[in-house]
N, C-alpha and C positions, 0 to 999 in steps of 0.2 A: 700823740699830737693830733690836732684837728686841722682839717683842710679849712683855710680861711674863707672859702666860698660856701661849700656845701655843709661844712661843720661836722662832717663824719669823722670818726676816729680812725687814724692810720698809724702804723709804725712809722717812725721817722724816715726809715729807708724807702718807704713807699710814697713820700711826699717830694715835690719838686719845688725849687726856688723859681718863681715866676717874676721876672722883671716887669714892673709896671709899664715901662717903655721897653719893648723887647730889644734884646742885644743886637738883632739884625738891623734894627733901626738906629743903632748907636746908643741905646739905653745903658745906663750904669746903675750901680747900687744906690747912688745918690738920688735917682729918680723914684726910688721906692721899689719894694718887692714884697711878695706874699708867698707863703707856703701853700701850695695847691696840690691836690691829688692829680694824677695823670689826666683823668677825665676833665676836670675843671680847667687844668692848664691848657689842654687841647682846645676846649671851648673858648677860652680867653683869646688865645692866639688866632683861632679861626674867626672870631668875632671882629677882631681888628682888620683882618684881610677882607672879610665880607663887607664891612663898612666902606673901606676904600674902593673895592671893586664895584660896589653899588653906585658910588659917585661917578666912576668912569663907565658905568653901565656894562660891566663885564661879568660873566658868570664865574662862580667859584666852585671848583670840584675838589673835594677833600683830598683826593689822591695827588693833586698838584700842589699841595700846601708847601712841602719842603722846597720844591723847585722854585716856587713863587717867592718864598722867603729869601732864598739864595740870590735870586735876581734883584729883589728889592734892596738887599744889602749892598749891591754894586752901584746903586743909583747915586746921583750927586747929593750933596748935603742939602741944598735948597728943596729938592723933591722929598728927601727923607724927613725934612722938617714938617711937611704936610702930614706925613704918616705919624709923626710924633704927636701932632695936635689931635689926630684921630685916636691914637692910643690913649691919650689923656682923657678924652671924652668917653671912650669905651671903659676905661678904668673906673671912672665915676659911676657910670651906669651899671657895670658888672658887679661892683662891690657894694654900691649904695642903693641900687635900684630894685 
């Protein structure tokens, strides 16, 4: 199978399902998903966080990614809806740009 971003060939076990709206933001399969290699999946999730943090003028450290995603998942629905908008924008740019 191919990664749907970098288009490199991988065994199916080496690809990950990436939700277009990450699950920690309340995303579901209905929002869309892609098969990505670990590297592209990490880049996609990091890009969403970087976009948001640039809006609030905070720095992003890769080692803080998991902690940040857990904290975001605890936020109220109205705040997460802003993240969902960002994720949709990132999806368009990431896969079509």
